[in-house]
N, CA, C and O atoms as CSV, one atom per row, in Angstrom:
chain,resi,resn,atom,element,x,y,z
A,1,UNK,N,N,0.827,-1.201,0.000
A,1,UNK,CA,C,0.000,0.000,0.000
A,1,UNK,C,C,0.871,1.265,0.000
A,1,UNK,O,O,0.568,2.231,-0.700
A,2,UNK,N,N,1.935,1.253,0.775
A,2,UNK,CA,C,2.812,2.413,0.835
A,2,UNK,C,C,3.510,2.619,-0.507
A,2,UNK,O,O,3.754,3.753,-0.921
A,3,UNK,N,N,3.824,1.529,-1.173
A,3,UNK,CA,C,4.444,1.628,-2.493
A,3,UNK,C,C,3.534,2.323,-3.495
A,3,UNK,O,O,3.991,3.124,-4.310
A,4,UNK,N,N,2.242,2.010,-3.432
A,4,UNK,CA,C,1.284,2.659,-4.330
A,4,UNK,C,C,1.167,4.150,-4.026
A,4,UNK,O,O,1.052,4.962,-4.943
A,5,UNK,N,N,1.195,4.511,-2.758
A,5,UNK,CA,C,1.145,5.924,-2.380
A,5,UNK,C,C,2.367,6.675,-2.886
A,5,UNK,O,O,2.259,7.816,-3.335
A,6,UNK,N,N,3.516,6.042,-2.814
A,6,UNK,CA,C,4.746,6.677,-3.302
A,6,UNK,C,C,4.657,6.890,-4.818
A,6,UNK,O,O,5.024,7.952,-5.321
A,7,UNK,N,N,4.172,5.885,-5.536
A,7,UNK,CA,C,4.012,6.023,-6.987
A,7,UNK,C,C,2.993,7.106,-7.309
A,7,UNK,O,O,3.200,7.905,-8.222
A,8,UNK,N,N,1.897,7.135,-6.565
A,8,UNK,CA,C,0.849,8.138,-6.768
A,8,UNK,C,C,1.399,9.550,-6.600
A,8,UNK,O,O,1.163,10.417,-7.442
A,9,UNK,N,N,2.133,9.779,-5.511
A,9,UNK,CA,C,2.696,11.108,-5.274
A,9,UNK,C,C,3.788,11.453,-6.283
A,9,UNK,O,O,3.959,12.619,-6.639
A,10,UNK,N,N,4.525,10.446,-6.743
A,10,UNK,CA,C,5.543,10.694,-7.765
A,10,UNK,C,C,4.895,11.151,-9.074
A,10,UNK,O,O,5.414,12.045,-9.742
A,11,UNK,N,N,3.768,10.543,-9.441
A,11,UNK,CA,C,3.057,10.939,-10.659
A,11,UNK,C,C,2.509,12.355,-10.510
A,11,UNK,O,O,2.567,13.141,-11.456
A,12,UNK,N,N,1.979,12.690,-9.337
A,12,UNK,CA,C,1.470,14.044,-9.099
A,12,UNK,C,C,2.587,15.068,-9.221
A,12,UNK,O,O,2.404,16.113,-9.845
A,13,UNK,N,N,3.743,14.780,-8.630
A,13,UNK,CA,C,4.879,15.705,-8.718
A,13,UNK,C,C,5.339,15.842,-10.168
A,13,UNK,O,O,5.673,16.941,-10.609
A,14,UNK,N,N,5.359,14.734,-10.913
A,14,UNK,CA,C,5.743,14.780,-12.327
A,14,UNK,C,C,4.785,15.651,-13.129
A,14,UNK,O,O,5.221,16.450,-13.957
A,15,UNK,N,N,3.472,15.505,-12.888
A,15,UNK,CA,C,2.490,16.308,-13.617
A,15,UNK,C,C,2.581,17.784,-13.248
A,15,UNK,O,O,2.441,18.643,-14.119
A,16,UNK,N,N,2.811,18.093,-11.978
A,16,UNK,CA,C,2.968,19.496,-11.571
A,16,UNK,C,C,4.219,20.116,-12.195
A,16,UNK,O,O,4.186,21.248,-12.677
A,17,UNK,N,N,5.308,19.370,-12.180
A,17,UNK,CA,C,6.541,19.875,-12.795
A,17,UNK,C,C,6.356,20.058,-14.300
A,17,UNK,O,O,6.895,20.996,-14.887
A,18,UNK,N,N,5.599,19.166,-14.918
A,18,UNK,CA,C,5.345,19.270,-16.358
A,18,UNK,C,C,4.498,20.496,-16.677
A,18,UNK,O,O,4.792,21.229,-17.621
A,19,UNK,N,N,3.455,20.718,-15.898
A,19,UNK,CA,C,2.627,21.905,-16.133
A,19,UNK,C,C,3.442,23.174,-15.903
A,19,UNK,O,O,3.296,24.143,-16.648
A,20,UNK,N,N,4.297,23.179,-14.883
A,20,UNK,CA,C,5.174,24.317,-14.613
A,20,UNK,C,C,6.019,24.601,-15.852
A,20,UNK,O,O,6.131,25.750,-16.279
A,21,UNK,N,N,6.615,23.551,-16.430
A,21,UNK,CA,C,7.475,23.728,-17.604
A,21,UNK,C,C,6.675,24.162,-18.833
A,21,UNK,O,O,7.160,24.969,-19.626
A,22,UNK,N,N,5.469,23.644,-19.003
A,22,UNK,CA,C,4.626,24.053,-20.132
A,22,UNK,C,C,4.287,25.534,-20.013
A,22,UNK,O,O,4.364,26.271,-20.996
A,23,UNK,N,N,3.913,25.970,-18.815
A,23,UNK,CA,C,3.598,27.383,-18.603
A,23,UNK,C,C,4.824,28.249,-18.879
A,23,UNK,O,O,4.712,29.306,-19.499
A,24,UNK,N,N,5.990,27.803,-18.421
A,24,UNK,CA,C,7.220,28.571,-18.644
A,24,UNK,C,C,7.556,28.645,-20.132
A,24,UNK,O,O,7.995,29.691,-20.611
A,25,UNK,N,N,7.357,27.552,-20.872
A,25,UNK,CA,C,7.607,27.564,-22.312
A,25,UNK,C,C,6.689,28.548,-23.026
A,25,UNK,O,O,7.070,29.149,-24.031
A,26,UNK,N,N,5.484,28.706,-22.503
A,26,UNK,CA,C,4.507,29.603,-23.125
A,26,UNK,C,C,4.692,31.046,-22.668
A,26,UNK,O,O,3.914,31.916,-23.059
A,27,UNK,N,N,5.702,31.315,-21.852
A,27,UNK,CA,C,5.979,32.680,-21.419
A,27,UNK,C,C,5.175,33.131,-20.217
A,27,UNK,O,O,5.118,34.326,-19.927
A,28,UNK,N,N,4.562,32.212,-19.522
A,28,UNK,CA,C,3.802,32.523,-18.308
A,28,UNK,C,C,4.619,32.087,-17.093
A,28,UNK,O,O,5.483,31.218,-17.213
A,29,UNK,N,N,4.360,32.676,-15.929
A,29,UNK,CA,C,5.090,32.227,-14.737
A,29,UNK,C,C,4.757,30.772,-14.410
A,29,UNK,O,O,3.587,30.391,-14.368
A,30,UNK,N,N,5.779,29.976,-14.181
A,30,UNK,CA,C,5.569,28.560,-13.924
A,30,UNK,C,C,4.834,28.275,-12.633
A,30,UNK,O,O,4.090,27.299,-12.546
A,31,UNK,N,N,5.033,29.114,-11.630
A,31,UNK,CA,C,4.400,28.880,-10.327
A,31,UNK,C,C,2.879,28.924,-10.403
A,31,UNK,O,O,2.203,28.411,-9.512
A,32,UNK,N,N,2.331,29.531,-11.457
A,32,UNK,CA,C,0.873,29.602,-11.569
A,32,UNK,C,C,0.254,28.222,-11.799
A,32,UNK,O,O,-0.952,28.052,-11.616
A,33,UNK,N,N,1.054,27.244,-12.194
A,33,UNK,CA,C,0.543,25.884,-12.372
A,33,UNK,C,C,0.163,25.252,-11.042
A,33,UNK,O,O,-0.563,24.258,-11.016
A,34,UNK,N,N,0.638,25.807,-9.953
A,34,UNK,CA,C,0.382,25.233,-8.634
A,34,UNK,C,C,-0.901,25.742,-7.984
A,34,UNK,O,O,-1.344,25.174,-6.985
A,35,UNK,N,N,-1.498,26.782,-8.518
A,35,UNK,CA,C,-2.660,27.409,-7.886
A,35,UNK,C,C,-3.935,26.938,-8.581
A,35,UNK,O,O,-4.136,27.213,-9.764
A,36,UNK,N,N,-4.801,26.227,-7.847
A,36,UNK,CA,C,-6.050,25.745,-8.473
A,36,UNK,C,C,-6.893,26.902,-9.005
A,36,UNK,O,O,-6.824,28.008,-8.469
A,37,UNK,N,N,-7.647,26.676,-9.996
A,37,UNK,CA,C,-8.526,27.597,-10.710
A,37,UNK,C,C,-7.706,28.624,-11.496
A,37,UNK,O,O,-7.939,28.813,-12.690
A,38,UNK,N,N,-6.752,29.285,-10.842
A,38,UNK,CA,C,-5.928,30.266,-11.538
A,38,UNK,C,C,-5.113,29.589,-12.644
A,38,UNK,O,O,-4.876,30.185,-13.695
A,39,UNK,N,N,-4.686,28.350,-12.407
A,39,UNK,CA,C,-3.929,27.662,-13.449
A,39,UNK,C,C,-4.800,27.396,-14.684
A,39,UNK,O,O,-4.289,27.364,-15.804
A,40,UNK,N,N,-6.099,27.205,-14.489
A,40,UNK,CA,C,-6.987,27.055,-15.642
A,40,UNK,C,C,-7.133,28.362,-16.417
A,40,UNK,O,O,-7.208,28.356,-17.646
A,41,UNK,N,N,-7.173,29.468,-15.702
A,41,UNK,CA,C,-7.254,30.773,-16.364
A,41,UNK,C,C,-6.004,31.010,-17.205
A,41,UNK,O,O,-6.098,31.475,-18.341
A,42,UNK,N,N,-4.839,30.694,-16.656
A,42,UNK,CA,C,-3.583,30.849,-17.399
A,42,UNK,C,C,-3.537,29.883,-18.577
A,42,UNK,O,O,-3.075,30.243,-19.660
A,43,UNK,N,N,-4.018,28.648,-18.369
A,43,UNK,CA,C,-4.067,27.684,-19.470
A,43,UNK,C,C,-4.954,28.186,-20.591
A,43,UNK,O,O,-4.625,28.021,-21.766
A,44,UNK,N,N,-6.073,28.796,-20.243
A,44,UNK,CA,C,-6.953,29.366,-21.269
A,44,UNK,C,C,-6.277,30.526,-21.998
A,44,UNK,O,O,-6.491,30.707,-23.197
A,45,UNK,N,N,-5.467,31.310,-21.295
A,45,UNK,CA,C,-4.699,32.369,-21.965
A,45,UNK,C,C,-3.697,31.766,-22.945
A,45,UNK,O,O,-3.508,32.285,-24.046
A,46,UNK,N,N,-3.061,30.680,-22.544
A,46,UNK,CA,C,-2.060,30.039,-23.401
A,46,UNK,C,C,-2.697,29.535,-24.692
A,46,UNK,O,O,-2.114,29.667,-25.769
A,47,UNK,N,N,-3.890,28.958,-24.585
A,47,UNK,CA,C,-4.539,28.424,-25.786
A,47,UNK,C,C,-5.361,29.467,-26.523
A,47,UNK,O,O,-5.917,29.174,-27.581
A,48,UNK,N,N,-5.450,30.678,-25.987
A,48,UNK,CA,C,-6.108,31.767,-26.689
A,48,UNK,C,C,-7.614,31.825,-26.532
A,48,UNK,O,O,-8.309,32.299,-27.431
A,49,UNK,N,N,-8.121,31.362,-25.428
A,49,UNK,CA,C,-9.558,31.405,-25.186
A,49,UNK,C,C,-9.858,32.351,-24.023
A,49,UNK,O,O,-8.998,32.578,-23.171
A,50,UNK,N,N,-11.080,32.906,-23.984
A,50,UNK,CA,C,-11.415,33.873,-22.924
A,50,UNK,C,C,-11.527,33.206,-21.554
A,50,UNK,O,O,-11.778,32.005,-21.454
A,51,UNK,N,N,-11.337,33.998,-20.506
A,51,UNK,CA,C,-11.337,33.481,-19.136
A,51,UNK,C,C,-12.689,32.920,-18.729
A,51,UNK,O,O,-12.756,32.055,-17.855
A,52,UNK,N,N,-13.759,33.388,-19.339
A,52,UNK,CA,C,-15.084,32.931,-18.927
A,52,UNK,C,C,-15.366,31.495,-19.344
A,52,UNK,O,O,-16.383,30.930,-18.943
A,53,UNK,N,N,-14.484,30.890,-20.143
A,53,UNK,CA,C,-14.602,29.465,-20.428
A,53,UNK,C,C,-14.502,28.654,-19.147
A,53,UNK,O,O,-14.976,27.520,-19.078
A,54,UNK,N,N,-13.885,29.241,-18.138
A,54,UNK,CA,C,-13.773,28.573,-16.844
A,54,UNK,C,C,-15.156,28.211,-16.312
A,54,UNK,O,O,-15.333,27.136,-15.737
A,55,UNK,N,N,-16.135,29.090,-16.495
A,55,UNK,CA,C,-17.495,28.807,-16.041
A,55,UNK,C,C,-18.110,27.645,-16.816
A,55,UNK,O,O,-18.885,26.868,-16.258
A,56,UNK,N,N,-17.768,27.525,-18.101
A,56,UNK,CA,C,-18.266,26.402,-18.890
A,56,UNK,C,C,-17.667,25.094,-18.414
A,56,UNK,O,O,-18.281,24.037,-18.552
A,57,UNK,N,N,-16.466,25.163,-17.854
A,57,UNK,CA,C,-15.823,23.963,-17.336
A,57,UNK,C,C,-16.387,23.530,-15.990
A,57,UNK,O,O,-16.008,22.479,-15.473
A,58,UNK,N,N,-17.272,24.311,-15.425
A,58,UNK,CA,C,-17.910,23.945,-14.166
A,58,UNK,C,C,-19.264,23.269,-14.370
A,58,UNK,O,O,-19.850,22.766,-13.412
A,59,UNK,N,N,-19.768,23.251,-15.601
A,59,UNK,CA,C,-21.063,22.639,-15.910
A,59,UNK,C,C,-20.845,21.158,-16.215
A,59,UNK,O,O,-20.051,20.821,-17.092
A,60,UNK,N,N,-21.540,20.273,-15.501
A,60,UNK,CA,C,-21.369,18.839,-15.764
A,60,UNK,C,C,-21.668,18.487,-17.221
A,60,UNK,O,O,-22.582,19.041,-17.832
A,61,UNK,N,N,-20.898,17.574,-17.756
A,61,UNK,CA,C,-20.942,17.078,-19.134
A,61,UNK,C,C,-20.425,18.102,-20.142
A,61,UNK,O,O,-19.722,17.735,-21.083
A,62,UNK,N,N,-20.756,19.359,-19.963
A,62,UNK,CA,C,-20.203,20.399,-20.836
A,62,UNK,C,C,-18.705,20.520,-20.580
A,62,UNK,O,O,-17.928,20.786,-21.497
A,63,UNK,N,N,-18.306,20.323,-19.318
A,63,UNK,CA,C,-16.896,20.450,-18.975
A,63,UNK,C,C,-16.034,19.407,-19.680
A,63,UNK,O,O,-14.866,19.673,-19.964
A,64,UNK,N,N,-16.578,18.237,-19.964
A,64,UNK,CA,C,-15.818,17.214,-20.678
A,64,UNK,C,C,-15.487,17.692,-22.083
A,64,UNK,O,O,-14.353,17.552,-22.541
A,65,UNK,N,N,-16.467,18.250,-22.761
A,65,UNK,CA,C,-16.262,18.748,-24.124
A,65,UNK,C,C,-15.230,19.875,-24.130
A,65,UNK,O,O,-14.330,19.888,-24.969
A,66,UNK,N,N,-15.359,20.814,-23.200
A,66,UNK,CA,C,-14.437,21.944,-23.185
A,66,UNK,C,C,-13.046,21.551,-22.705
A,66,UNK,O,O,-12.063,22.168,-23.114
A,67,UNK,N,N,-12.940,20.547,-21.854
A,67,UNK,CA,C,-11.624,20.060,-21.449
A,67,UNK,C,C,-10.908,19.403,-22.631
A,67,UNK,O,O,-9.715,19.626,-22.839
A,68,UNK,N,N,-11.633,18.599,-23.397
A,68,UNK,CA,C,-11.036,17.981,-24.586
A,68,UNK,C,C,-10.637,19.049,-25.590
A,68,UNK,O,O,-9.563,18.969,-26.186
A,69,UNK,N,N,-11.484,20.040,-25.782
A,69,UNK,CA,C,-11.197,21.132,-26.701
A,69,UNK,C,C,-9.960,21.910,-26.243
A,69,UNK,O,O,-9.110,22.271,-27.057
A,70,UNK,N,N,-9.868,22.162,-24.948
A,70,UNK,CA,C,-8.716,22.901,-24.412
A,70,UNK,C,C,-7.429,22.113,-24.594
A,70,UNK,O,O,-6.401,22.681,-24.962
A,71,UNK,N,N,-7.474,20.801,-24.338
A,71,UNK,CA,C,-6.277,19.981,-24.565
A,71,UNK,C,C,-5.892,19.962,-26.040
A,71,UNK,O,O,-4.706,19.979,-26.370
A,72,UNK,N,N,-6.883,19.926,-26.933
A,72,UNK,CA,C,-6.595,19.973,-28.361
A,72,UNK,C,C,-5.919,21.296,-28.727
A,72,UNK,O,O,-4.947,21.312,-29.484
A,73,UNK,N,N,-6.431,22.394,-28.193
A,73,UNK,CA,C,-5.824,23.695,-28.466
A,73,UNK,C,C,-4.425,23.795,-27.853
A,73,UNK,O,O,-3.547,24.451,-28.415
A,74,UNK,N,N,-4.217,23.152,-26.710
A,74,UNK,CA,C,-2.880,23.151,-26.101
A,74,UNK,C,C,-1.891,22.417,-26.989
A,74,UNK,O,O,-0.780,22.898,-27.213
A,75,UNK,N,N,-2.283,21.261,-27.494
A,75,UNK,CA,C,-1.357,20.535,-28.362
A,75,UNK,C,C,-1.097,21.302,-29.655
A,75,UNK,O,O,0.028,21.289,-30.156
A,76,UNK,N,N,-2.099,21.963,-30.200
A,76,UNK,CA,C,-1.893,22.774,-31.407
A,76,UNK,C,C,-1.042,24.006,-31.114
A,76,UNK,O,O,-0.309,24.469,-31.989
A,77,UNK,N,N,-1.128,24.541,-29.901
A,77,UNK,CA,C,-0.310,25.692,-29.526
A,77,UNK,C,C,1.171,25.341,-29.500
A,77,UNK,O,O,2.027,26.217,-29.629
A,78,UNK,N,N,1.466,24.070,-29.334
A,78,UNK,CA,C,2.853,23.624,-29.341
A,78,UNK,C,C,3.211,22.880,-30.627
A,78,UNK,O,O,4.228,22.189,-30.684
A,79,UNK,N,N,2.379,23.020,-31.650
A,79,UNK,CA,C,2.685,22.445,-32.951
A,79,UNK,C,C,2.455,20.957,-33.056
A,79,UNK,O,O,3.038,20.309,-33.925
A,80,UNK,N,N,1.635,20.400,-32.211
A,80,UNK,CA,C,1.349,18.963,-32.244
A,80,UNK,C,C,0.007,18.720,-32.921
A,80,UNK,O,O,-0.766,19.651,-33.149
A,81,UNK,N,N,-0.260,17.456,-33.239
A,81,UNK,CA,C,-1.472,17.090,-33.971
A,81,UNK,C,C,-2.567,16.584,-33.036
A,81,UNK,O,O,-2.416,16.582,-31.814
A,82,UNK,N,N,-3.669,16.159,-33.642
A,82,UNK,CA,C,-4.775,15.617,-32.870
A,82,UNK,C,C,-4.408,14.300,-32.202
A,82,UNK,O,O,-4.960,13.963,-31.155
A,83,UNK,N,N,-3.497,13.562,-32.788
A,83,UNK,CA,C,-3.021,12.328,-32.159
A,83,UNK,C,C,-2.356,12.607,-30.822
A,83,UNK,O,O,-2.508,11.833,-29.876
A,84,UNK,N,N,-1.630,13.695,-30.739
A,84,UNK,CA,C,-1.011,14.091,-29.480
A,84,UNK,C,C,-2.086,14.477,-28.469
A,84,UNK,O,O,-1.926,14.241,-27.272
A,85,UNK,N,N,-3.178,15.067,-28.945
A,85,UNK,CA,C,-4.298,15.403,-28.062
A,85,UNK,C,C,-4.875,14.145,-27.434
A,85,UNK,O,O,-5.174,14.127,-26.240
A,86,UNK,N,N,-5.034,13.096,-28.225
A,86,UNK,CA,C,-5.533,11.829,-27.694
A,86,UNK,C,C,-4.574,11.298,-26.629
A,86,UNK,O,O,-5.001,10.781,-25.597
A,87,UNK,N,N,-3.283,11.432,-26.891
A,87,UNK,CA,C,-2.298,11.015,-25.898
A,87,UNK,C,C,-2.391,11.830,-24.620
A,87,UNK,O,O,-2.281,11.284,-23.522
A,88,UNK,N,N,-2.595,13.147,-24.759
A,88,UNK,CA,C,-2.756,13.997,-23.572
A,88,UNK,C,C,-3.976,13.590,-22.762
A,88,UNK,O,O,-3.946,13.625,-21.532
A,89,UNK,N,N,-5.036,13.207,-23.436
A,89,UNK,CA,C,-6.267,12.829,-22.739
A,89,UNK,C,C,-6.156,11.473,-22.061
A,89,UNK,O,O,-6.600,11.318,-20.923
A,90,UNK,N,N,-5.577,10.496,-22.732
A,90,UNK,CA,C,-5.559,9.136,-22.209
A,90,UNK,C,C,-4.335,8.813,-21.368
A,90,UNK,O,O,-4.432,8.049,-20.408
A,91,UNK,N,N,-3.200,9.373,-21.706
A,91,UNK,CA,C,-1.943,9.089,-20.997
A,91,UNK,C,C,-1.228,10.394,-20.672
A,91,UNK,O,O,-0.094,10.614,-21.095
A,92,UNK,N,N,-1.893,11.245,-19.927
A,92,UNK,CA,C,-1.328,12.570,-19.651
A,92,UNK,C,C,-0.022,12.496,-18.873
A,92,UNK,O,O,0.826,13.376,-19.020
A,93,UNK,N,N,0.161,11.467,-18.048
A,93,UNK,CA,C,1.400,11.350,-17.285
A,93,UNK,C,C,2.601,11.010,-18.167
A,93,UNK,O,O,3.741,11.073,-17.707
A,94,UNK,N,N,2.358,10.651,-19.423
A,94,UNK,CA,C,3.439,10.417,-20.385
A,94,UNK,C,C,3.557,11.590,-21.353
A,94,UNK,O,O,4.659,12.081,-21.600
A,95,UNK,N,N,2.435,12.042,-21.901
A,95,UNK,CA,C,2.457,13.042,-22.962
A,95,UNK,C,C,2.693,14.465,-22.449
A,95,UNK,O,O,3.284,15.279,-23.159
A,96,UNK,N,N,2.250,14.778,-21.244
A,96,UNK,CA,C,2.505,16.115,-20.707
A,96,UNK,C,C,3.997,16.344,-20.454
A,96,UNK,O,O,4.499,17.419,-20.786
A,97,UNK,N,N,4.735,15.374,-19.876
A,97,UNK,CA,C,6.194,15.568,-19.784
A,97,UNK,C,C,6.885,15.645,-21.145
A,97,UNK,O,O,7.884,16.349,-21.289
A,98,UNK,N,N,6.363,14.928,-22.144
A,98,UNK,CA,C,6.936,15.032,-23.491
A,98,UNK,C,C,6.763,16.456,-24.005
A,98,UNK,O,O,7.680,17.030,-24.592
A,99,UNK,N,N,5.579,17.019,-23.781
A,99,UNK,CA,C,5.319,18.395,-24.203
A,99,UNK,C,C,6.192,19.375,-23.425
A,99,UNK,O,O,6.714,20.337,-23.989
A,100,UNK,N,N,6.343,19.126,-22.141
A,100,UNK,CA,C,7.066,20.059,-21.273
A,100,UNK,C,C,8.571,19.994,-21.459
A,100,UNK,O,O,9.230,21.027,-21.586
A,101,UNK,N,N,9.111,18.802,-21.475
A,101,UNK,CA,C,10.568,18.658,-21.461
A,101,UNK,C,C,11.150,18.240,-22.803
A,101,UNK,O,O,12.363,18.070,-22.932
A,102,UNK,N,N,10.286,18.073,-23.804
A,102,UNK,CA,C,10.749,17.714,-25.137
A,102,UNK,C,C,11.128,18.943,-25.945
A,102,UNK,O,O,11.339,20.025,-25.397
A,103,UNK,N,N,11.210,18.761,-27.240
A,103,UNK,CA,C,11.646,19.832,-28.132
A,103,UNK,C,C,10.516,20.720,-28.630
A,103,UNK,O,O,10.755,21.620,-29.435
A,104,UNK,N,N,9.299,20.489,-28.173
A,104,UNK,CA,C,8.154,21.283,-28.631
A,104,UNK,C,C,8.335,22.745,-28.242
A,104,UNK,O,O,8.737,23.055,-27.121
A,105,UNK,N,N,8.037,23.632,-29.173
A,105,UNK,CA,C,8.133,25.074,-28.943
A,105,UNK,C,C,6.741,25.678,-29.001
A,105,UNK,O,O,5.900,25.241,-29.786
A,106,UNK,N,N,6.503,26.668,-28.182
A,106,UNK,CA,C,5.212,27.345,-28.159
A,106,UNK,C,C,5.077,28.179,-29.431
A,106,UNK,O,O,5.925,29.025,-29.713
A,107,UNK,N,N,4.024,27.945,-30.188
A,107,UNK,CA,C,3.801,28.644,-31.461
A,107,UNK,C,C,2.809,29.786,-31.349
A,107,UNK,O,O,2.584,30.499,-32.327
A,108,UNK,N,N,2.211,29.980,-30.189
A,108,UNK,CA,C,1.171,30.974,-30.011
A,108,UNK,C,C,-0.148,30.278,-29.769
A,108,UNK,O,O,-0.240,29.056,-29.889
A,109,UNK,N,N,-1.172,31.044,-29.430
A,109,UNK,CA,C,-2.481,30.439,-29.158
A,109,UNK,C,C,-2.962,29.584,-30.321
A,109,UNK,O,O,-3.132,30.065,-31.441
A,110,UNK,N,N,-3.174,28.317,-30.033
A,110,UNK,CA,C,-3.643,27.318,-31.017
A,110,UNK,C,C,-2.756,27.280,-32.253
A,110,UNK,O,O,-3.245,27.001,-33.347
A,111,UNK,N,N,-1.482,27.551,-32.106
A,111,UNK,CA,C,-0.532,27.437,-33.191
A,111,UNK,C,C,-0.623,28.493,-34.254
A,111,UNK,O,O,-0.208,28.274,-35.392
A,112,UNK,N,N,-1.175,29.665,-33.891
A,112,UNK,CA,C,-1.356,30.727,-34.893
A,112,UNK,C,C,-0.071,31.304,-35.410
A,112,UNK,O,O,-0.091,32.200,-36.253
């Protein structure tokens, strides 16, 4: 049981460090990845969507659609394809570090 807790916390630390690096690559302060709700506002700025999308992410079932859309825009903002979006959705603990620590460069909101 303790081994599972250690793995769980290691994955959480990896995801936080990855989000920190993604925010830094996009020119935003990395520490904002640590603050709940505010990190979503910054993520929406990175992908080029208005802050009020946050309210849409609070509506059940609608939030699933907008979360998938936001991840798609995030992958496009770093020059990746829809296949990478699927990876972010299903295996985020693998694909988010690839985005953060790999060679991907921020291209602007949704890759503009």
